[in-house]
C-alpha positions in Angstrom: 45.8 88.2 105.6 48.4 91.0 105.9 51.5 91.3 108.1 52.0 94.4 110.1 55.3 95.3 111.7 55.1 97.1 115.0 57.7 97.5 117.9 59.8 94.7 116.4 57.0 92.3 116.1 55.2 90.8 113.1 51.4 90.6 113.4 49.4 88.5 111.0 46.0 90.3 110.8 42.9 90.4 108.6 43.3 92.4 105.5 40.9 95.2 106.4 40.5 96.6 109.9 39.3 100.0 111.0 41.7 102.0 113.4 39.9 100.8 116.6 39.9 97.1 115.4 43.6 97.3 114.5 44.7 98.7 117.8 42.5 96.2 119.7 43.8 93.3 117.7 47.4 94.3 118.4 46.6 94.6 122.1 44.8 91.3 122.2 47.6 89.5 120.3 50.1 90.9 122.8 48.0 89.6 125.6 47.8 86.2 124.0 51.5 86.1 123.5 52.1 87.1 127.1 49.5 84.9 128.8 48.7 82.0 126.6 51.0 81.1 123.7 52.9 82.6 120.7 51.6 79.8 118.5 49.3 81.0 115.7 45.9 79.7 115.0 44.4 79.0 111.6 41.3 80.0 109.7 40.0 77.6 107.1 38.9 79.3 103.9 38.0 77.3 100.8 40.2 74.5 101.8 43.2 76.7 102.8 44.5 77.1 106.3 45.4 80.8 106.8 47.5 81.7 109.9 46.3 84.5 112.1 47.9 85.6 115.4 44.6 86.5 117.1 43.3 82.9 116.7 44.2 80.3 119.3 45.9 77.1 118.2 44.1 73.8 118.7 46.6 72.9 121.5 45.3 75.9 123.6 41.6 75.7 123.1 40.6 73.0 125.6 40.7 75.0 128.8 39.0 78.2 127.6 42.1 80.4 128.1 40.3 83.5 127.0 37.7 83.2 129.8 38.3 84.7 133.3 39.8 81.8 135.3 37.4 82.0 138.2 34.3 81.4 136.0 35.7 78.8 133.6 34.3 75.8 135.5 30.9 77.5 135.8 30.8 78.3 132.1 31.7 74.7 131.2 29.0 73.3 133.4 26.5 75.8 132.1 27.3 74.8 128.6 26.8 71.2 129.3 23.5 71.7 131.2 21.9 74.4 129.0 23.5 73.8 125.7 24.2 76.8 123.4 26.2 77.2 120.3 29.8 78.2 120.7 30.4 80.7 117.9 32.8 79.7 115.1 35.3 82.3 116.4 34.8 81.6 120.2 38.6 80.8 120.3 39.5 84.1 118.7 41.0 86.8 121.0 38.3 89.3 119.7 35.4 86.9 120.3 32.3 88.9 121.5 30.8 85.7 122.9 33.8 85.1 125.1 34.0 88.8 126.0 30.3 88.6 127.0 31.0 85.8 129.4 33.9 87.6 130.8 31.9 90.8 131.4 28.7 89.3 133.0 29.5 85.9 134.6 31.8 87.3 137.3 29.1 89.7 138.3 26.1 87.4 138.1 27.8 84.7 140.1 29.0 87.0 142.8 27.1 87.4 146.1 26.7 91.2 145.5 25.3 90.8 142.0 22.2 92.8 142.9 24.3 95.7 144.1 26.1 95.9 140.8 23.0 95.5 138.7 21.1 98.2 140.6 23.8 100.6 139.6 23.6 99.5 135.9 19.8 99.7 135.7 18.8 102.1 138.5 15.4 103.0 137.2 13.7 99.7 137.9 16.1 96.9 139.0 15.4 95.5 142.5 16.9 92.0 142.6 17.8 89.0 140.5 15.0 86.4 140.0 17.2 83.5 140.9 14.4 80.9 140.4 14.1 81.8 136.8 16.4 80.6 133.9 19.6 79.4 135.5 20.2 81.3 138.8 18.5 84.3 137.1 20.3 84.4 133.8 20.9 82.5 130.6 23.6 82.8 127.9 22.5 82.8 124.3 18.8 83.2 125.2 16.1 82.7 122.5 13.0 82.3 124.6 11.0 79.1 125.0 13.0 76.3 123.3 10.1 74.7 121.4 10.3 74.3 117.7 11.7 77.2 115.8 11.1 79.7 118.6 8.9 82.7 118.9 10.3 84.3 115.8 10.2 81.1 113.8 13.9 81.4 112.8 15.7 79.0 115.0 17.6 75.9 113.8 20.7 74.1 115.1 22.9 76.4 113.1 21.3 79.9 113.4 18.5 82.0 114.8 17.9 85.2 116.7 19.1 85.2 120.3 20.5 87.6 122.9 24.0 87.1 124.2 22.6 87.1 127.7 19.3 87.4 129.4 18.9 88.5 133.0 15.6 87.8 134.9 14.8 90.2 137.7 12.2 91.7 139.9 11.6 95.5 139.4 10.8 97.9 142.1 7.1 96.9 141.9 8.1 93.3 142.3 7.1 92.5 138.7 9.0 89.8 137.0 11.0 91.3 134.2 13.6 90.3 131.7 16.7 92.1 130.3 18.0 91.0 127.0 21.5 92.1 126.1 23.5 92.0 122.9 27.3 92.3 123.4 29.7 93.8 120.8 33.4 94.1 121.1 35.3 94.9 117.9 32.5 94.6 115.4 32.1 97.6 113.1 28.5 96.8 112.4 25.6 94.7 113.6 24.4 91.7 111.6 22.8 92.9 108.4 19.8 91.4 106.6 20.9 88.2 104.8 17.6 88.2 102.9 18.8 91.2 101.0 21.7 89.2 99.4 20.3 85.7 99.5 20.7 83.5 96.5 17.1 82.5 96.9 15.8 86.0 96.6 13.4 86.5 93.7 12.4 89.7 91.8 9.2 89.9 93.9 11.3 90.2 97.0 11.6 94.0 96.9 13.6 95.6 99.7 13.1 99.0 98.3 9.5 99.0 99.6 8.7 101.0 102.6 7.7 99.8 106.1 4.0 100.3 105.4 4.2 98.8 101.9 5.8 95.6 103.3 3.1 95.4 106.0 0.5 95.6 103.3 2.2 92.8 101.3 4.6 90.9 103.5 5.7 88.7 100.5 7.9 91.6 99.5 10.2 90.3 102.2 12.3 87.2 101.4 12.4 86.3 105.1 8.6 86.2 105.3 7.8 84.8 101.9 10.4 82.0 101.6 11.8 81.4 105.1 8.4 81.9 106.9 10.0 83.9 109.7 7.5 85.8 111.8 9.3 89.1 111.9 6.7 91.1 110.0 3.8 89.5 111.7 5.2 90.6 115.0 6.1 94.0 113.6 2.5 94.5 112.4 1.2 93.9 116.0 3.8 96.4 117.3 4.0 99.0 114.5 3.6 101.8 117.0 7.0 100.8 118.5 8.7 101.8 115.2 7.1 105.3 115.4 9.3 107.0 112.8 9.1 104.4 110.1 7.6 107.0 107.7 11.1 108.7 107.6 12.5 105.7 105.7 11.6 105.3 102.0 12.9 101.8 101.9 12.8 98.9 104.3 14.5 100.3 107.5 15.9 96.8 108.4 18.2 96.3 105.4 21.4 97.1 107.2 22.7 96.7 110.7 19.4 97.7 112.2 18.2 94.2 111.2 19.9 92.6 114.2 18.5 95.2 116.5 15.0 94.8 115.0 15.1 91.0 115.5 16.3 91.2 119.1 13.6 93.8 119.8 11.0 91.5 118.2 12.1 88.7 120.6 11.6 91.1 123.5 8.2 92.2 122.2 7.1 88.6 121.6 8.1 87.6 125.1 6.2 90.5 126.6 3.1 89.5 124.5 3.1 86.1 126.4 2.5 88.1 129.7 3.8 85.0 131.6 6.2 84.8 133.1 7.6 88.3 132.2 5.6 91.4 132.7 8.3 93.7 131.1 11.1 92.8 128.7 13.9 95.3 127.8 16.6 95.0 125.2 20.1 96.7 125.4 23.3 96.7 123.5 26.6 96.8 125.4 29.8 97.7 123.6 33.4 98.6 124.1 33.5 102.4 124.9 36.1 103.0 122.2 34.1 101.3 119.4 32.3 104.3 117.9 31.7 102.4 114.6 28.4 101.1 115.9 27.1 104.6 116.7 25.5 105.4 113.4 23.3 102.3 113.4 22.4 102.7 117.1 21.4 106.3 116.6 19.5 105.3 113.4 17.6 102.7 115.4 16.9 105.1 118.3 15.5 107.5 115.8 13.3 104.8 114.2 11.9 103.9 117.5 11.5 107.5 118.7 13.9 106.8 121.6 11.6 104.1 123.1 12.8 103.3 126.6 12.5 99.6 125.9 15.8 99.9 124.0 19.0 101.3 125.5 22.8 101.1 125.3 25.7 101.1 127.7 29.4 100.3 127.7 31.6 97.6 129.2 33.4 100.3 131.1 30.1 101.2 132.8 29.8 97.6 134.1 33.4 97.7 135.4 32.9 101.1 137.1 29.7 99.8 138.8 31.5 96.7 140.1 34.6 98.6 141.3 32.5 101.2 143.2 31.5 98.4 145.7 35.1 98.1 146.9 34.9 94.3 146.9 38.2 92.5 146.6 37.0 89.7 144.4 35.2 92.0 142.0 38.2 94.3 141.9 40.5 91.4 141.0 38.2 90.5 138.1 37.9 94.2 137.0 41.7 94.5 136.9 42.0 91.4 134.8 39.2 92.5 132.4 40.7 96.0 132.0 44.0 94.5 131.1 42.6 92.0 128.6 40.2 94.4 126.8 42.3 97.6 127.0 39.9 99.6 129.2 
């Protein structure tokens, strides 16, 4: 923890932040102080309670004060009906999980949701499939909720999921699914935990290439020890990762690991054929967060710019909603812009 003095205020921040993170943290803390409370929250680390200004105190957590007020009740009911894990830092001002709900729920629950979504996905979106999932969408989606899931990696504590899934009919009236991963202030996607796992043995060799691992999947700790299905699915869809030969080592060691796993979820769902004919995966990020760009571009190169993967920004969602001239959407857009400094 470090203390930063700015404009007569003392901000208790994490020790290392990049310039975008620092400016966003200061903005979010100011918003918290102006709209919620000036009381600090605490992060528990090795038995120590460390104060941080971006974390909400226990006294303020109950009513989801970082969620857009008009959707708080809907989010609470949704959480009760379709249980999903609230992230450890859900009550952090920079929570991507909270920001995801703030970006999508006001649109998806609005009568003109289809008009907004057509602007966001103009190539094929026709209308929400409201009979699928929950009114056409689901937060923290990981596919059929049987056993450990399609990727074999789900437990009560962890597993691959998409921040939101949107079921829709395309222009040919084919049922499709749009998986979206939301990033706010993160400087990187989740990296491969197998690379640094304490259970990793000498035979788990991450220096092997894509093809070498396909020939002997036991090189991968995730496959050999955890019995995750990542490489089995990858083998069936090796053509998707068209430029794998440009990577002398496993191309999923770093931040591309999270993109890979979400893509595998999409490919696995599409393999089922029912109910979804087409499944797409996208990343949405804050427009000023350029620190994800290298990994995104690396992944696009790996997949030869396959159209099943795409990116957009939260500003694009706001612009689409504002273009309709709807008073309720404009009220939310103004609130969102103020909170997330757009």
